[in-house]
Each structure stands twice: as C-alpha cells, then as structure tokens.
C-alpha positions as CSV (number, residue, x, y, z in Angstrom):
1,M,48.2,-1.6,-5.5
2,R,45.8,-0.4,-2.6
3,R,44.0,2.2,-6.1
4,A,44.4,-1.1,-8.2
5,S,43.0,-3.6,-5.6
6,M,39.8,-1.2,-5.2
7,F,39.3,-0.8,-9.1
8,I,39.3,-4.5,-9.0
9,I,36.4,-4.8,-6.1
10,G,34.6,-1.7,-7.9
11,A,34.6,-3.8,-11.1
12,L,33.4,-7.0,-9.5
13,L,30.4,-5.1,-7.9
14,A,29.5,-3.8,-10.8
15,A,29.4,-6.8,-12.7
16,M,27.2,-8.3,-9.9
17,F,24.8,-5.6,-10.4
18,I,24.5,-6.3,-13.8
19,L,24.2,-9.8,-13.6
20,A,21.2,-8.8,-10.9
21,G,19.5,-6.6,-12.8
22,C,19.9,-9.2,-16.1
23,S,17.7,-12.1,-13.6
24,T,15.1,-13.5,-15.6
25,T,12.0,-13.5,-13.9
26,V,8.1,-14.1,-14.2
27,G,5.3,-13.0,-12.6
28,V,2.4,-15.3,-11.8
29,R,-1.1,-13.8,-10.5
30,T,-2.8,-15.6,-8.0
31,L,-5.8,-14.8,-5.8
32,V,-4.8,-14.3,-2.0
33,P,-7.3,-14.7,0.7
34,A,-8.1,-11.2,3.2
35,A,-7.2,-11.9,6.1
36,V,-10.3,-11.6,7.7
37,D,-12.5,-14.6,7.1
38,V,-15.4,-13.1,4.8
39,S,-16.8,-16.7,3.8
40,G,-20.3,-16.5,3.4
41,Y,-20.8,-12.7,3.1
42,K,-22.1,-12.3,-0.6
43,T,-23.3,-8.6,0.4
44,I,-21.1,-6.0,2.3
45,A,-23.0,-2.7,3.3
46,V,-20.2,0.2,4.0
47,R,-20.8,2.8,6.1
48,S,-20.0,6.7,6.0
49,T,-16.7,6.9,7.4
50,I,-17.5,9.3,11.1
51,D,-14.5,11.7,12.5
52,N,-14.5,11.4,16.1
53,T,-11.7,13.6,16.9
54,R,-12.8,17.1,14.9
55,W,-13.9,18.6,18.5
56,T,-10.2,18.4,19.9
57,L,-8.5,20.4,16.9
58,P,-10.5,23.9,17.0
59,H,-7.7,25.8,18.4
60,F,-6.2,25.8,14.8
61,W,-9.1,27.4,13.3
62,N,-9.6,30.8,11.7
63,S,-5.7,31.6,13.1
64,Y,-2.8,32.2,11.3
65,I,0.3,29.8,11.2
66,P,2.7,30.1,14.6
67,L,6.1,31.3,13.7
68,R,8.9,30.2,16.1
69,S,12.3,31.9,15.9
70,V,11.4,34.4,13.1
71,D,12.8,37.9,13.1
72,E,10.1,40.3,13.8
73,R,10.8,42.3,10.7
74,Y,8.9,39.3,8.8
75,R,6.2,38.2,10.4
76,N,3.7,40.7,8.4
77,D,5.5,38.8,5.5
78,L,4.9,35.1,7.0
79,R,1.0,35.8,7.7
80,Y,-0.7,32.1,6.7
81,W,-3.6,31.1,7.6
82,T,-3.7,27.6,9.0
83,G,-4.0,24.8,6.7
84,L,-6.7,23.1,9.2
85,D,-10.3,24.7,8.8
86,F,-14.0,23.9,9.8
87,N,-14.1,21.8,6.2
88,T,-11.0,19.4,7.2
89,S,-12.9,16.8,9.3
90,S,-15.6,16.9,6.6
91,R,-13.3,16.0,3.9
92,I,-11.0,13.7,5.5
93,S,-14.2,11.7,6.2
94,Q,-15.2,11.6,2.9
95,I,-11.9,10.5,1.5
96,A,-12.0,7.6,4.2
97,S,-15.5,6.3,3.1
98,N,-14.3,6.6,-0.7
99,T,-11.2,4.9,0.4
100,I,-12.7,2.0,2.3
101,Y,-15.7,1.2,-0.1
102,S,-13.2,1.2,-3.5
103,A,-10.5,-1.0,-1.2
104,I,-13.1,-3.3,-0.8
105,D,-15.3,-3.3,-3.8
106,N,-13.3,-5.5,-6.7
107,G,-16.0,-7.9,-8.0
108,F,-15.9,-10.3,-5.7
109,F,-18.5,-9.4,-3.8
110,R,-21.7,-6.9,-4.1
111,V,-20.8,-4.0,-2.1
112,V,-23.2,-1.3,-1.1
113,D,-21.8,2.2,-1.3
114,P,-22.2,4.5,2.0
115,K,-24.3,6.6,0.7
116,V,-27.3,4.1,0.0
117,T,-25.9,2.2,3.6
118,D,-26.5,5.0,5.4
119,A,-30.3,5.6,3.8
120,Y,-30.4,2.2,5.4
121,V,-29.7,3.1,8.5
122,L,-31.3,6.1,8.5
123,V,-35.2,4.4,7.6
124,G,-34.1,1.5,10.0
125,K,-33.6,4.2,12.7
126,D,-36.9,5.6,12.2
127,S,-38.6,2.2,12.2
128,G,-37.4,1.2,15.0
129,N,-35.3,-1.5,14.0
130,V,-32.0,-0.9,11.7
131,R,-31.2,-4.9,11.5
132,S,-34.3,-5.8,10.1
133,T,-34.2,-3.0,7.4
134,L,-30.6,-4.1,6.3
135,M,-31.3,-8.2,6.3
136,N,-34.7,-7.2,4.2
137,S,-32.3,-5.4,1.9
138,N,-30.4,-8.4,1.9
139,I,-27.3,-7.3,3.7
140,D,-24.8,-9.6,4.9
141,A,-22.7,-7.8,7.1
142,I,-22.1,-4.1,7.5
143,L,-18.8,-2.1,8.0
144,T,-18.7,1.1,9.6
145,T,-15.2,3.1,10.1
146,E,-14.5,5.8,12.4
147,I,-11.2,8.4,12.3
148,T,-9.9,7.6,16.2
149,S,-7.2,9.6,16.1
150,V,-5.3,12.8,14.0
151,F,-2.5,14.6,15.0
152,Y,-1.8,17.9,13.2
153,D,0.7,20.8,13.8
154,E,2.2,23.7,11.8
155,Y,4.4,26.2,12.1
156,I,6.5,28.7,10.2
157,Y,10.5,28.7,11.2
158,Q,13.6,31.2,9.6
159,Y,16.9,29.2,8.8
160,L,20.4,31.1,7.9
161,D,21.9,28.7,5.2
162,R,25.3,29.2,5.3
163,S,25.9,27.0,3.0
164,V,24.4,28.7,0.2
165,T,26.1,32.1,-1.1
166,S,23.9,34.2,-3.1
167,T,25.2,37.8,-4.8
168,D,23.1,41.1,-4.6
169,K,22.1,42.2,-7.6
170,D,22.1,45.6,-7.2
171,T,25.2,45.8,-5.3
172,G,27.2,42.9,-6.2
173,A,28.3,42.0,-2.7
174,K,27.7,38.2,-1.8
175,F,25.6,36.8,1.2
176,N,24.2,34.2,2.9
177,P,20.0,34.2,2.8
178,Y,17.5,33.5,4.9
179,F,15.1,30.8,4.6
180,F,11.9,30.4,5.7
181,Y,9.9,27.2,5.9
182,L,6.4,26.0,6.6
183,V,6.4,22.5,9.1
184,Q,3.3,20.1,8.9
185,T,3.9,17.5,11.2
186,Y,0.4,14.3,10.9
187,G,-0.5,11.3,11.2
188,V,-4.0,9.8,11.3
189,S,-5.5,6.3,12.2
190,I,-9.1,4.8,11.2
191,Q,-10.8,1.9,13.3
192,Y,-13.1,-0.4,11.6
193,T,-15.4,-2.9,12.3
194,L,-16.8,-5.9,10.5
195,T,-20.4,-7.4,11.7
196,D,-22.6,-10.5,10.8
197,V,-26.0,-8.4,10.2
198,E,-27.9,-11.8,11.3
199,N,-26.4,-12.8,13.9
200,N,-25.7,-10.1,15.6
201,V,-21.6,-10.2,16.3
202,I,-18.8,-8.9,15.7
203,I,-16.8,-10.7,12.6
204,A,-13.3,-8.9,12.9
205,T,-12.2,-5.1,14.0
206,G,-9.0,-3.7,13.3
207,T,-7.2,-0.1,13.1
208,F,-5.0,1.3,10.3
209,S,-2.7,3.7,11.9
210,S,-0.3,5.6,9.7
211,D,3.4,6.9,10.4
212,M,3.9,10.4,11.2
213,E,4.8,12.2,8.5
214,E,6.3,16.1,8.0
215,K,6.3,18.1,5.3
216,R,8.9,20.6,4.7
217,T,7.6,23.9,2.6
218,Q,10.0,26.8,1.2
219,L,7.7,29.9,2.0
220,G,10.3,32.7,1.1
221,R,13.8,33.9,1.5
222,T,15.9,37.1,1.6
223,K,16.7,38.4,-1.3
224,N,19.8,41.1,-0.9
225,V,22.3,41.9,2.0
226,K,19.7,44.1,3.6
227,G,17.6,41.0,4.3
228,D,14.1,41.7,2.4
229,F,12.1,39.2,2.2
230,Q,11.3,37.5,-1.6
231,E,7.8,35.0,-1.4
232,S,8.5,31.9,-2.9
233,W,6.0,30.2,-5.4
234,F,5.4,27.3,-3.7
235,S,1.6,26.3,-2.6
236,V,0.7,25.5,0.9
237,P,-0.5,22.6,1.4
238,S,-4.1,22.1,3.3
239,A,-4.2,19.6,6.4
240,S,-7.2,18.0,4.4
241,S,-4.8,17.4,1.7
242,L,-1.9,15.7,3.6
243,L,-4.4,13.4,5.9
244,G,-5.9,12.3,3.1
245,E,-3.1,11.1,0.7
246,L,-2.3,8.8,4.3
247,I,-5.6,8.1,4.0
248,R,-5.7,6.5,0.5
249,D,-2.5,4.9,1.1
250,F,-4.6,2.5,3.5
251,S,-6.1,1.5,0.4
252,S,-4.1,-1.9,0.2
253,Q,-4.0,-2.6,3.9
254,I,-8.3,-2.2,3.8
255,R,-8.3,-4.9,0.6
256,D,-5.5,-7.0,2.5
257,E,-7.7,-7.4,5.5
258,L,-11.1,-7.8,3.7
259,S,-11.3,-8.7,0.7
260,P,-9.8,-11.7,-1.1
261,H,-7.6,-9.7,-4.4
262,Y,-5.3,-10.8,-7.2
263,V,-1.3,-9.9,-6.6
264,T,1.8,-11.1,-8.7
265,V,4.3,-13.4,-7.4
266,N,7.7,-13.1,-9.0
267,F,9.7,-16.0,-9.8
268,T,13.3,-15.9,-10.1
269,F,14.9,-18.4,-13.2
270,M,18.2,-20.2,-11.8
271,G,21.4,-18.9,-13.7
272,N,22.5,-20.9,-16.7
273,K,25.5,-22.4,-14.4
274,P,27.0,-24.8,-15.4
275,K,26.6,-23.3,-18.8
276,V,24.7,-25.0,-21.4
277,K,25.0,-22.7,-24.7
278,T,21.5,-24.5,-26.4
279,L,19.7,-22.8,-23.3
280,K,20.4,-18.9,-24.4
281,D,17.5,-19.1,-26.2
282,A,15.1,-20.4,-23.3
283,Y,16.4,-17.7,-21.4
284,T,15.6,-15.3,-24.6
285,A,12.3,-17.0,-25.2
286,V,11.0,-16.4,-21.2
287,D,12.1,-12.9,-21.9
288,N,9.6,-12.5,-25.0
289,G,6.8,-14.4,-23.0
290,Q,7.5,-17.7,-24.7
291,Y,6.4,-19.9,-22.4
292,R,5.9,-23.0,-24.3
293,I,9.1,-23.4,-26.3
294,A,11.2,-22.6,-23.3
295,L,9.7,-25.2,-21.6
296,N,10.8,-27.7,-24.5
297,I,13.8,-26.4,-24.4
298,F,14.6,-26.7,-20.7
299,S,12.3,-29.5,-20.1
300,D,14.9,-31.4,-23.1
301,E,17.8,-30.4,-21.4
302,Y,17.0,-31.5,-18.2
303,N,15.7,-34.8,-19.2
304,R,18.9,-35.1,-21.2
305,S,21.7,-34.3,-18.7
306,G,20.1,-33.8,-15.5
307,H,20.7,-30.0,-15.8
308,I,19.2,-28.7,-12.4
309,P,18.6,-25.5,-13.3
310,S,16.7,-26.5,-16.6
311,G,14.4,-28.8,-14.0
312,Y,13.9,-25.9,-11.6
313,N,13.5,-23.3,-14.6
314,S,10.7,-26.2,-16.4
315,A,8.8,-26.3,-12.9
316,I,8.5,-22.3,-12.4
317,L,7.1,-22.6,-16.3
318,E,4.5,-25.4,-15.9
319,F,3.2,-23.5,-12.9
320,A,3.2,-19.9,-14.6
321,M,1.0,-21.8,-17.1
322,G,-1.3,-23.3,-14.5
323,N,0.1,-26.7,-15.3
324,F,0.5,-27.3,-11.0
325,D,0.7,-30.9,-10.8
326,E,3.7,-31.0,-13.8
327,A,5.3,-28.3,-11.8
328,Y,5.3,-29.9,-8.6
329,A,6.2,-33.5,-9.9
330,I,9.2,-31.9,-11.6
331,A,10.3,-29.4,-8.8
332,M,10.2,-33.3,-6.3
333,D,12.6,-35.2,-9.1
334,V,15.0,-32.1,-9.0
335,Y,15.0,-32.5,-5.2
336,N,14.9,-36.1,-4.7
337,K,17.6,-37.0,-7.4
338,Y,20.1,-34.2,-7.0
339,G,19.1,-32.7,-3.2
340,S,18.5,-29.2,-4.8
341,V,17.3,-27.8,-1.7
342,D,16.2,-24.5,-4.2
343,A,13.9,-26.9,-5.7
344,L,12.1,-28.1,-2.7
345,Q,11.9,-24.6,-1.7
346,L,10.1,-23.7,-4.8
347,Y,7.6,-26.6,-4.4
348,Y,6.9,-25.5,-1.0
349,K,6.6,-21.9,-2.4
350,M,4.1,-23.5,-5.0
351,K,2.0,-25.5,-3.1
352,N,1.7,-22.2,-0.8
353,I,0.3,-20.2,-3.6
354,E,-2.0,-22.7,-5.1
355,E,-3.0,-23.1,-1.1
356,R,-3.9,-19.5,-0.8
357,E,-6.0,-19.5,-3.9
358,K,-8.6,-22.1,-2.7
359,Q,-9.1,-20.2,0.6
360,A,-9.9,-17.2,-1.3
361,T,-12.2,-19.6,-3.7
362,E,-13.8,-20.6,-1.0
363,Q,-14.4,-17.4,0.8
364,I,-15.8,-16.1,-2.6
365,N,-17.9,-19.1,-3.0
366,S,-18.7,-20.2,0.9
367,D,-22.4,-20.1,1.5
368,T,-21.4,-20.9,5.5
369,K,-21.0,-17.6,7.2
370,S,-18.0,-17.5,9.2
371,A,-19.3,-15.7,12.1
372,E,-22.5,-17.9,12.9
373,N,-21.2,-20.0,15.8
374,K,-18.8,-17.1,17.0
375,Q,-19.2,-15.5,20.5
376,S,-19.1,-11.9,20.5
377,E,-20.6,-9.0,22.3
378,L,-24.2,-8.4,20.4
379,I,-23.8,-4.5,18.8
380,G,-27.5,-3.8,19.3
381,F,-29.2,-3.1,15.8
C-alpha cells in the first residue's frame, strides 16, 4: 500500500512538472532606466581602469605554487610556476576597461572609449586644466574606475581517494590512487565614480564586488601500486584569466547601474480553467507567434461568457502588441466584474513596465543634467 501511495505521489509530481513546463508565456521587450539618473548626459567618457592593488601581491611573483600536505617524493613533479605574474595587473585592468566601456556603449549615449579619454586627460594635464579640455571636447560626464581589492591564493595538495579503485597495469593489483589538485581562490572589487564635468560634482559612485570563488584543477595522480606519478592533461588557469572572468561577469551590473537598456519581461498566460474547447487554437496561436489570431479568440470568448482566463490573456496580448490602454482596460474590467486579484496584479505589472520605460526615455532625451543642483564634493579637475 505504501509503495502504491508513493507511486501515485510520484506520478502527480511528474504531471505537475509537465504542466508547468507547458505553460504558455510571451516575452515583452521593454526599455528600463539606469539605476543612476543619467539624464542630460549625452556624452560619457570612460577612463582606463586603474589597479590600485598590484603592490600588495609581489610575494607570489617568480615563485612556484606552494605545496600543502604533499609527500616529498612528488615535490619535483609538482613544480608549477605561480599563475600570478607581473602582467596580471595590466591584464585585468585592460579587461575591466573593455568590459565597462562595452557595458554602457549600447547606442543611447555617445560613449568615448578609454584610449581617447586617457588622451584627453593627458592633454588637459599638460595644459593645466583637465576639466576645460573635457568640456571643449563636448564631454558631459567622465567615468573613472579602479580595482580596489584583489584576493588570490593558490596551493597544491595531495588526496587519497578511497572511493576510486584502479588496477596496476603491470601487476594487476588493485589500489586506491592519490590525486594532486591545484586550488585557486580568488575575488575582486571595482569602484566607479561618475562625475559631471561642467558642474564639477559627483553624479554617483559605487562598487561592484564578486563572491569569493574557488577552482580546483587536477594536476596528476598515482598510476600504480608503487605510487609513480602520472601528470594530467589539464591546463593550469592563470590568475588573470580567472579574475578576468569575474570582471566580465560585472558587465550586466554595470549596464544596469549606468545605462538605460532593454530587458525582456515574461508574462505567463492563465490556464484554460474552466476548460473551453475552442480556446485550444488560441494557445496554439500564441505559441506560433500569431498574437492577433489568439487575441480575437480570447476576446470573443471573454465577451461571450466572461471566461476570466480569456480576459486575462487578452490583456497580455494587447500589451505585448503595444496597445497599452486596451490592455489596462481589459485587466481592470476582469477585476471589477469578477474580483480577479490576478488581473489586478497584471494591471499593476503592466503599468510599472510602462512607467519605467517613460523614465528610461526621459534619461535618454532630457537636456537637464541630473546633478546640476546636486551638492557634492568637488573633484578638482
């Protein structure tokens, strides 16, 4: 009886997953504003990222990776150069510069790349006034970034894996092999400052920080009962490649913070309950991208019978096709007539999307700089 009950529960769960996987959804591409109010800044210059941490790392350079709990006989086999070299700082700084520039260069503003911006700053320093040089180049804001913290640690350790049984090719004897792993632990933080050039005030400042990551790479194992070493064919990741991956992962955060951008918002259709046979074609039409056909079927059913899912789904389709007022009217009609909380929540979701799109458009089109009347510490260009 217990086995039968477990079978029934398993079947029900499987059915629920199948139904969830079959839910009809549509994605609406919409413009959202930057978290920082960048209104009025038509041209943003991006400086090259500075690494202010490189002098805290020299104890690794020109050395072998440390060994921890490794038998003496394997020490010569495990002489690997550190993944951190004198070029690590410049490499991750370059990756950061490129990532930050690409993240905000999405067509809504004129974005000056780091090489050109650095040249403007150099010319300005030679003339004694960086700010005037930037203003004469029609730059409204300058984005400066620095790597404020880097953590990197590495070591090699030996591990006897008793869950693995191997066979000695020469003797046929069984043995548990030793494995040798490289462990690399790393993390990074980048701080940005966006400055209004004309008004000489800080628009915004913030920090992007990664989680602490750990990567294990198998370097080798013992190949026989005698414990002879066999090297693995895994490449050893460099510190710059690992840290660079973390920095590239900041891309979406940087974009969200400093630039209007497009996102896709998904809407899940209400299921056909109570079931109306004629609506099957409507759901199929949605899946095929035939929104107008689907809307006609859902709308006719809602007007005929007051079928709540049909009204709800009609509102989604009107919104997906850009007919905002019609979408709002249908959603509120479903709520007012039938008390559908889902329809009310849909109404507010759609209104919020439209409002955020208006804010993003304002950031792009406004001629009034958001920091004109802002009180902030002067940068002193």
